[in-house]
N, C-alpha and C positions, 0 to 999 in steps of 0.2 A: 981563865974565866973573865978577868978584867979586859983582856984583849978582845974577847968575843963581844962583850958589852960595848966597848969602844967602837968596834967595827959596825955593830948593829946601829948604834946612835949616829955614827958618821953617815951610814947609808940612809937612814931615815931623814937626817938633816939635809943631805944632798938631794934627795928626792923632793923634799919640801921646797928647797931653794929653786930647783929646776921647774917645779910646778908654778911657783910664784913668778918666774920670768917667762912663762909660756905665753902663747898667743892670747889666751883668755885674760891674763893679767895685763897685757899690752892694751887690749880693747877696753878693759875696765878703767885703766889709767887714762886712756884717750878721753873718755867722758868726764872723768874727774878733772883733767887738765883744762878742758874747754870751759867747764863750769866755773863761775866766780860770783863773789858777793857784790852788792852794789858798790859803786865807785872803785872798783878794782878791775884788773885785766885778767885774762886767762893765764894759766901757768905755762908760759911759752918755753921756759927752760925745760920743764918736764916733757912738753910736746916735742921739742927738738930731739930729745933722747929716743922718742918712740918712732919718729918718722925716718925713713931712709932719705938722705939728702937729695936724691934724684926723684923723689916721690911726686905724685900728682893728686890733686883734689878736684873732683868733678862734682857739680851740684845742679839739681833741677828744682826750680821754684815755679809756681804757677802765677802768671800775671794775666788778668782778664781771661781766665780759663784756658790760657795757652801755656804750654811748657816752655821754660827758658833755661837752656843748658849753659852752664859756665864751666870754665876750666882754668885752674891756677896751679902754679908750682907750689911746693911745700913752703918755700921761702916767702912767697906772696901770701899764702894762707896764714902763716905764722905772724907775718908783719901786721896783718889786719887784726889779729888777736892781741897784739901788744897794747892797744889803746884801752885806757880805763873807760868803763861804761857806767853811766849813771844808774841804770837798772841792773839788778842781778841777772844771772843766766844760769839755769840749772838743767843739766842733762840727766835724765833718768832712763837707763837702759832697762826695758821691761821684758825683752825676749832676745835670745841669742842662739844661733845654730852655727856650729863650726865643723869644718872638715879639715883634716891635717894629713899630709903625706910628706915624710922626710923633711925637707926645708920649705915646704909650701903649706900655707894655710889660707883659707878663705872663710870669712865670717859674714853671716846675714844677721843684722842687728836692728831691732825696732827700739826707737828712742823717743821719749816724750820730753818736750822742752817747756820750761816755765821761767817767767821772770820773777815770780813770787814763789819761793820754796814751799810755802804752806798751801798754795792753791790746790784745790781738789782736782780741777780740770786743767789739762795742759794747754798752753798757748797754741802749740801745734805738735803734731807727731810726724816723725820721719822714719824712713827705712834707709838702711845703709848696707853697702857691700864693701868690705874691707879685705884687701889682699896683703898678706904678710910674707916676708922672706926671712929665713933664719940665717943671719950673717954671723959667722963664727958661732958663738953661744947665745947671741941676742936676736930676738925676733924684731923686725923693723917693718913698719907700715910702708908698703910700696905705693898703694893707691887707696883712696877713700872716695867712694861714689855715694852721695846721699841724694835722696829725693824727699822733699817736703810733701806731705800728704796732699793728694789731689782732692779738692773739695767734693768731687763727684764720686770718689771711690775711697772708702775707708780702708786703712791699713789694718789687716787682721793682727791681733796681738798674739795669735797662736795660743800657747799655754800661759802666756804672761798676763799680768793683771795691771791695769792702769794705776799708777802711783806706787807700785811695789817694785822698787829698783833692785836689780841684780847686784850681788856683791862685787 
């Protein structure tokens, strides 16, 4: 009987550990790692663990109503996040849709960004496409493509709610 209980507890704990290290957990940790309090930097040590060393980050921002696409390596992206910033920066993921097959995962994520954690309205909203690869037993971000909201086209929150962050 003790053996059966031990096996059952081991199986439950193993399943919980696997779930915590799944692609959902990696994406949640991404937003936690980028966020920071005033006069602090992002958690680059955490972010280094999440990204594949050969990863790429693409981004689109609108300047004068024209899209501006940028591309950086993960190393360049993390280097930019090492600097302490006077203002805080808080990422709140309000919607996530994920598809997983074997060692492949792709995530569509809507994130609100605020410089004041208590602000009701976000400073801006962005949509993200995140591709992950399961290397050994760890999921790693291969690419992150984000687009800051186009002022002419609102990003639908789907079933998410503004200000209600996903765990």
